[in-house]
PAMIZA-206049 format. One record per residue: x, y, z of N, C-alpha, C in turn; residue in one letter. Coordinates in steps of 0.02 Angstrom, whole numbers, plus 32768, in hexadecimal, padded with zeros to 4 digits. Layout:
PAMIZA-206049
XYZXYZXYZa;...
END
This chain:
PAMIZA-206049
4DB357F1631F4DEF57DC63424DDB57AE637Cx;4E095782638D4DF9574F63BF4E30574B63F4x;4E1A574564334E475734646A4E3256EE6481x;4E5A56BD64744E49567864834E52566A64CEx;4E1D565164EE4E20564365364E2655F86545x;4E1755CE65144E1A5586651F4E1D556164DDx;4E3D552864DE4E3D54FB64A44E1754BC64B8x;4DE854A7648E4DC0546C649E4DD05433646Ex;4DD153F764894DD353BB64604D8B53A3645Ax;4D6D53AE64204D27539E64194D17538B63D1x;4CE0536963C94CC5535963884C7A5361638Bx;4C575346635A4C0F534F63594BEC53286390x;4C1152FC63B34BF252D263E64BFE52EA642Dx;4C28531E64354C32533A64784C7753556483x;4C82537064BF4CC3538C64D34CE7535864FEx;4D23534464E84D495311650D4D7D532E653Bx;4D94536B652C4DC6538A65594DCA53D4654Ax;4DE253FA657B4DEA544365754E2F5456658Ex;4E53547E65674E955498657B4E8D54E1658Dx;4EA154F265CB4E99553765E34ED3556265CCx;4EC3559C65AF4EF755CD659D4F0755F865DBx;4F47560165EC4F58562A66284F3956706624x;4F215689665C4EFF56C9665D4F2D57026648x;4F6E56FD66574F9C573266444FA1573865F8x;4F9E56FE65D54FA156FF658C4F605718656Ex;4F285708658F4EE7572265784EE8576E657Ax;4F02578965B14F0557D265B84F3057F16581x;4F6857D1656F4F9257EA653A4F6E57EA64F7x;4F4657B664EC4F1E57B464AE4EEC57EE64ABx;4ECB57FA64E44E9A583064E84EBC587464DCx;4EF7587E64FC4F1C58BC64F24F2D58C764A9x;4F41589264864F53589764404F1858AC6416x;4EDD589364274EA158A464014E8B58EC640Ex;4E8A5900644E4E70594164604EA0597A644Ex;4EE1596F645A4F1059A664544F2159B8640Cx;4F19598A63DD4F2C599763984EF059AC636Ex;4EC7597D635A4E8F598B632D4E5459AA6352x;4E4B599563904E1259AE63B74DD7597E63B3x;4DA8598663E24D70595963E84D2F598163F1x;4CFC596F63CB4CBA598E63D34C8D59656400x;4C91592463FA4C6758F664204C9158BB6437x;4C8558A564744CA8586B648F4C7558336497x;4C8457F9647B4C5B57BD64854C85578B64ACx;4C6C577764E64C90574865114C7357026505x;4C9F56D264F84C8A568D64EE4C945665652Dx;4CCF564565334CDD561A656C4D12563A6598x;4D02564265D84D335654660B4D35561A663Cx;4D6D55F6663D4D6E55B6665F4D8455B866A8x;4DB055E466B84DCB55E366FC4DB756216723x;4DB1561A67634D9E5651678F4DCD568D6786x;4E0E568167874E3D56B867814E3B56D7673Bx;4E2D56AE67084E2756CA66C54DED56FB66C2x;4DB656E966E24D7B571566E34D8B57576704x;4DB05754673C4DC35791675F4DEF57BD6733x;4E2457A067154E5157C666EC4E2D57E466B0x;4E0157BE66924DDC57D566584DB05810666Ax;4D8D580A66A34D61584066B94D88587F66C5x;4DC1587A66E74DEA58B566F64E0058D766B6x;4E1558AF66844E2E58CD66464DF758F0661Fx;4DBC58D3661D4D8558F065F74D69592E661Ax;4D765934665B4D5D596D66804D8B59A9667Cx;4DC759A066604DF859D5665B4DF159F96617x;4DFE5A3A66154DFD5A5C65D54E3A5A4865ABx;4E365A4965674DF95A5B65434DC75A226543x;4D8B5A30655C4D5959FB65634D2C59FA6525x;4D2059BF65094CF559BA64CF4CB059D764DDx;4C9559FA64AC4C535A1764B34C2F5A156470x;4BF459F4646B4BD259D264A24BF3599064B3x;4BEF597C64F14C0D593D65054BD859066508x;4BE558CF64E64BB7589764E44BDC585964FBx;4BC8583F65354BED580765514BBE57CC6558x;4BCF579665364BA3575D65304BC9571F6544x;4BB456FE65794BDA56C865974BBC56846585x;4BE7565665704BD2561265624BE155E7659Fx;4BAE55C665BA4BB7559B65F54BA5555365E8x;4B71554765BF4B5B550465AF4B5654FD6564x;4B7A54CD65474B7A54C464FF4B3A54A564E6x;4B2F54A964A44AF5548A64864AF054406497x;4B2A541F649D4B2B53D864AD4B1753C864F4x;4B1353FD651F4B0253F465654B3E53F76593x;4B7B53FB65774BB853FE659E4BBD544265C1x;4BCA544266034BD4548066284C1B5496661Dx;4C2354D165FD4C6554E965EA4C845516661Fx;4C5D552F664D4C76555B66824C73553766C4x;4CAC552E66E64CAB550C67284C7F5531675Ax;4C64550C67894C38552A67BC4C5B556167E3x;4C9D555A67EC4CC2558C68134CC455D067F1x;4CB755D267B04CBA5612678B4C7656316780x;4C40560B678B4BFD5625677E4BED566167ABx;4BFE565C67EB4BF0569368194C1856D06806x;4C5756C667F44C8256FE67DF4C64572167A2x;4C4E56FA67724C30571667364BF1573E6747x;4BC7572067724B88574167834B94578367A8x;4BC4578467D54BCE57C067FE4BF857F667DBx;4C2757E167B14C57581067944C495822674Bx;4C3357F267244C2A57FF66DD4BE3581666CBx;4BB157F866E94B6D580866D44B5A585166DEx;4B72587367134B6258BA67194B8158E566E2x;4BB458CB66BF4BD358F066884BB658DD6644x;4B8858AE66434B72588F66054B3B58B665E2x;4B4258BE65A04B0E58DD65784AD758AB6569x;4AEA587065504AB9583C65424AD457F86556x;4AAC57D4657B4ABC579065904A9057616568x;4AAE572D654A4A885702651D4A8856B96534x;4A6C56AA656E4A6D566465864A3A56396563x;4A4C55F8655A4A1755C9654949F255B9658Ax;49BF559165864995558565C249BC556265FAx;49E6552F65EC4A0E551266224A3D55456643x;4A5B5572661B4A8855A566374A6155D66662x;4A2555EA664B49FB5618667249EB55FB66B6x;49D855BB66B749C8559A66F64A0555926722x;4A3F558667034A7E558067294A8E55C2674Dx;4A8755FA672B4A94563B67494A63564B6781x;4A24563C677649F2564A67AA49FF562067E8x;4A0F55E067DD4A1E55B468164A5A55CF683Dx;4A8E55E468184ACA55FF68384ABB563E6861x;4A895665684A4A7756A2686D4A44569668A4x;4A30565768AD49FF564868E149B8565B68CFx;49AB5661688D496956736875494856346858x;490C5626686F48E955EA685748CF55F46811x;48DF55C667E548C655C967A1488255A7679Cx;486655A5676048245586675648275558671Ax;47F8552B671647F354FE66DD47D4552666A3x;47F0551D666847D85543662E479F551E660Cx;476555406609472B552465E8470F555365B3x;4722559365B7470755C46588473B55FB657Dx;472D5628654E475956606541475F568C657Fx;4728569365A4472856BD65E1475C56A46613x;47665662661547975646664347DE565A662Fx;47EC565A65EE482F567065D7483856BA65E7x;480456E265DC4808572965EC481757336637x;47F7570A66614801570F66A9484A56FE66BBx;486556CA669E48AB56B766AC48D956EF6696x;48CB570E665C48F45746664448F257806675x;48B7578E669148B057C566C148D757B76701x;48DA57776715490257656750494C576F6742x;4963575C670749A9576566F649BB57AE66F0x;498A57D866DD4997581F66D649AF583E6718x;499A5821674F49AE583B679149F95834679Dx;4A1A580867774A6157FC67824A8D5830675Fx;4A6F585E67384A975895671F4A9958A466D5x;4A91587366A84A96588266604A6058B26648x;4A7058DA66154A3E590865F94A0958E365D2x;4A1E58AE65AF49EF5885658949FC583B6599x;49C55815659849C957CD659F49A857AE6561x;49CC5781654049AE575B650949AE5712651Dx;497356F7652B496D56B1653C4964568A64FAx;4992565D64ED498F563464B0496455F664BEx;493155EC649648FF55B964A4490755776480x;4941556B6463494A552E643C494154EE6462x;494D54F064A4494754B364CD48FE54A164DBx;48D154D264D2488A54C564E2485F54DD64A7x;485754B46474482D54C8643B47E354CE644Fx;47BE54F76428477755026435474C54E463FEx;470D54D6640F46DF54BB63DD46B854F463BDx;468754E4639346615517636F46375543639Cx;4629552B63DA46045553640B4632557C6437x;4672557D642646A555A2644B46A9558B6494x;46A45549649C46B2552864DB46EC54F864D0x;471054E76505474954BA64FC4731547864DEx;4755546164AB474254256486475753E764ADx;472853C764CD4737538A64F34743534F64C4x;4722534F648B472A531C6458475B53366423x;47935313641747C3532B63E447A3533863A0x;476E53166391474D531F635047295362634Bx;471E5382638446FA53C36385472953FF6388x;476A53F26384479A54296385479354546346x;478254946350477554BE6316479B55006317x;47A8551B635247CA555C63564801555B638Cx;4834558463804865559563B3485A55DE63C6x;485355EB64064845562F641E488256496444x;489D5681642D48D256A4645048B356E4646Dx;48C556F564AA48A7572F64CD48DD576264DEx;48D457A064C6490157D764D648DF58046508x;48FF580C654348E35832657A4910586E6587x;48F358AA6586491B58E76590492058F965DAx;494E592565E9495D5936662E492459556654x;48FA597E663148C4599F6654488859706660x;488B59366640485559056649481759146622x;4815594E660047D9596165DA47DB59486592x;48155936657A481C59216534483258D86532x;480658AE651C4815586765134805585564CBx;4836583A64A9482E58276463483957DD645Cx;480D57BC643748155774642A4827576A63E1x;4850573763D6486557246392484D56DC6387x;481D56D5635B47FE5694634E48185678630Cx;483A564063114858562062D6483E55D962CFx;483255C46292481B55806286484F554E629Fx;4837551B62C2486354E762DD487F54BD62A3x;48C054B162A448E05487627148F554456291x;48DD540F627748F153CD628F493553BC6272x;496953CF629749AE53C7627E49DC53B462B7x;4A0D538A62A84A41537A62D94A7C53AA62D2x;4A7A53D562A04AB2540162924AA9544462B5x;4AB1544362F74AA8547F631F4AE5548E634Ax;4B1E546F63394B5B547963604B7354C26358x;4B7854E463914B92552863904B5E555E6382x;4B1E554C63864AEB557E63774AED55B963A7x;4AF755AB63E84AF855E164194B325611640Fx;4B6D55F664034BA7562063F64B9E564963B6x;4B82562963844B78564A63444B465683634Bx;4B10567763714ADE56AB637B4AFC56E663A0x;4B2256D963D64B41570E63FD4B72573763D2x;4B9A571563AA4BCA5737637E4BA65762634Bx;4B6F574863304B49576E62FE4B2A57AC631Ex;4B1057A6635B4AF457E0637E4B2B58156389x;4B6557FF63A14B9C582E63AD4BB15851636Dx;4BB4582B63364BC7584962F64B93587C62DFx;4B53586C62E84B1E589A62D44B1F58DA62FFx;4B2E58D3633F4B33590E636A4B6D593A6354x;4BA4591A63404BDF594063294BCF596662E8x;4B9F594C62C24B8A596E62844B5A59A86291x;4B4759B062D14B1C59E862E34AD259D862E7x;4AC0599962E34A79598662E74A61598B632Fx;4A21599B63384A06599B637C49FD59536393x;49EF594A63D449F0590763F049BC58D963D0x;497C58ED63CB494C58BE63AC495F58AA6365x;497758D9633D498A58C962F949C9589D62F7x;49F858AA63244A35588163274A2358386338x;49F4582F636749E057EB637A49B857CB6342x;498B57F06324496157D562EE498B57BC62B4x;49BB57E4629D49E557D062654A1157946278x;4A27579162B84A50575962CE4A26571962CFx;49E8571D62E549BC56E162E549B356C7629Ex;49AA56F3626F49A156DF622A49E156C0620Dx;4A1956DC62204A5956C1620A4A6356796222x;4A55566D62624A5D562A627E4A2A55F96261x;49ED5611625749BA55E5623A49CF55CA61F7x;49E855F661CC49FD55E0618A4A3C55B5618Fx;4A6755C361C04AA2559A61CB4A90555261DCx;4A59554962014A42550562114A2454E461D4x;49FB550961AE49D954ED61754A0954D8613Dx;4A4254FA61384A7154EB61024AAF54C7611Cx;4AAC54AB61584AE6548861764AFC544E614Bx;4B3E544061494B59540B611E4B4F53C46138x;4B3353BC61744B25537961904B665351619Ax;4B92536B61C44BD2534C61D24BD053266215x;4BF552EF62194BFE52CC62584BC4529F626Cx;4BD1527A62A34BA0524962BC4B70526862EFx;4B8352A1630A4B5A52C0633E4B3B53016327x;4B40533463524B25537663434B55539C6315x;4B46539E62D54B7353BD62A44B70540962A7x;4BA3542A628A4BA55473628B4B745492625Ax;4B5F54CF62694B3554F4623A4B62550F6202x;4B43552761CE4B67554361954B6D558E619Fx;4BA955A561B04BB455EC61BC4BBC5615617Cx;4BC355F461444BD4561861064B9C561860D3x;4B5E560E60EB4B26560960BD4B1B56496095x;4B2B568360B24B2056C2608F4B4E56C76052x;4B8956A960564BB756A9601E4BA256785FE8x;4B88563F5FFD4B77560A5FCE4B3A561A5FA4x;4B0C56425FBF4ACE564F5F9A4AD2568E5F70x;4B0C56AB5F684B1356E75F404AFD56D95EF8x;4AD057025EDF4AB856F95E9B4A8056C65E96x;4A6D56A75ECD4A3756765ECE49FD568F5EF9x;49C156765EEC4988568B5F16499456765F5Ex;498656A45F8C498F56965FD3494B56875FF2x;4946564E60144908563B603548FA566B606Dx;48BC5684606F48A956B360A248AB569360E7x;48C656B8611848CA569E615C48855699617Bx;487D566861A7483D566061CB483C5689620Bx;487656A4621F487B56C7625F48535708625Dx;482A571362904800575062944807576F62D9x;480C57B362D8481357D8631747D057F4632Bx;47BF57EE636C478058086386478C582963C9x;4766585D63D84767587B641A473A58526447x;4754583C6481472E581164AE46FE583B64D7x;46BE582964D4468B584F64F94676582D653Ax;468E57EF6545467E57CC6582463D57A5657Ex;
END
């Protein structure tokens, strides 16, 4: 079920305009979802206005409250467009993050949140740097942090690939609340322009997997594999960043399925 918070005028080349849905109507949509069928997991995409964020937070904090609750905020799109106004970032950080089960920022979003909190970020050169950024974000309240590494591919030596020709892996880092469990997801880098909506798709897949009862590492691992295959089988639409293929699991029924390259490892530091 969906509660629409904004309508965007966009194509594969970028976002040209955003129409804000009134917060009172957003709340009515949420009520309709929760009060009738019920909700196991909540995935938050775009909250555009300061007051919308407040109203949303209040509603999700009231019983019956979804359990487990997974709140995932989109702030910066794959195209680089900032979808959340600066006036709402502080509100999100102070009010939503303490209620969040898993936060799934890409690297620009992670740095945006740290800057807003007055915490100095670092330049990413290794996996340890991503782990460090995740640990800093953990202080803001979420139980889990998943740093999506698509913006900074790694080479075969697991260092950031300065030369585009050396891009070999994408590293996603899952950091748990106690700080003792860090899991990395290493996926082969795909040279593709069809990555539109990868962050939203990954967050939705994680939320769906949690609703199915999977534990957090397995929910993230399966979501990474889902998105990877969505990129590899994308239909190559538009002049810019085309959408991934969300229906690949249906299309390959009865056909051999290519094994995913995504691998889960416990990070030892």
